[in-house]
N, C-alpha and C positions, 0 to 999 in steps of 0.2 A: 368822390362826390356822388351822392345818390341822386338819381334822376327821379323827379316826381311824376308818378303815373297820372295820366289824365283820366277823368271820369270817376265814378264811384263816390263814395261818401267822403266828405271832407274830414270826418272824424278818424278815418284811417290814416290820414297824413298829418293832421294838426295835433300837437301834443295836448293832452288833457291833464290838467294839474289836479290830481285827486286830493292832494293835501289841502289845497285852497278850498275845494268844495266841501271837504270834511270840516274844515275850520268854520266856514260860513254856516253850515248846518248846525254845528255845535253852538255857535253864537246865537242863532235863532232859538234853539232849544233853551239855552241859558236865559235868554230874554223872556221867554214864556214862563220859565220857572220863577224868575224874579217877579214877574207880574202876578202870578198865582200866589206867591208868598206875600207880596204886598197886600193883595186883596184879602187873604186870610188874616194877616196882622191887623188890617183896618177893621175887620169884623170883630176880632178879639178885643181891640181897643174900644170899640163901641159897646160891647157887652160889659167890659170893665167899668166904663163910665156909668152905664145903667145900674150896675151893682153898687157902685159908690153912692149914687143918688139914693138908692133904696136903703143902704146902710145909714146914711145921714138922716133919712126920714125916720128910720127906726130909732136912732139915737135921740132925735128931737122929740119923737112921740113918747119915749120913756122918760125923758127929762120933763116934758110937760105933765105927764101923769104924776111924777114925783112932786113937782111944784104944786099941782092941784091938790094933792093929798096934804101937803104942808099948809096950803092956804085954808083948806077945810078944817084941819086940826087947829090952826091959829084962831079962826073965827068961832069955832065951837068952844074952845077952851078960854077965850079971852072975853 
């Protein structure tokens, strides 16, 4: 049986679980990576929604021009 020495640092005598500390650090790093990934994905999703709105605006604009040309041709010819 080892006798515990008196005085000095408690870290000399208490066990330090390096594996637990490493796992905790890894979990914190993983959480930060997930948060960064979610932030980037939300930004991409926002940009895609804006692009979709612009595309629909272009489609509706082209359709309205086509219908306006048909209407002008109808009224001129009729």
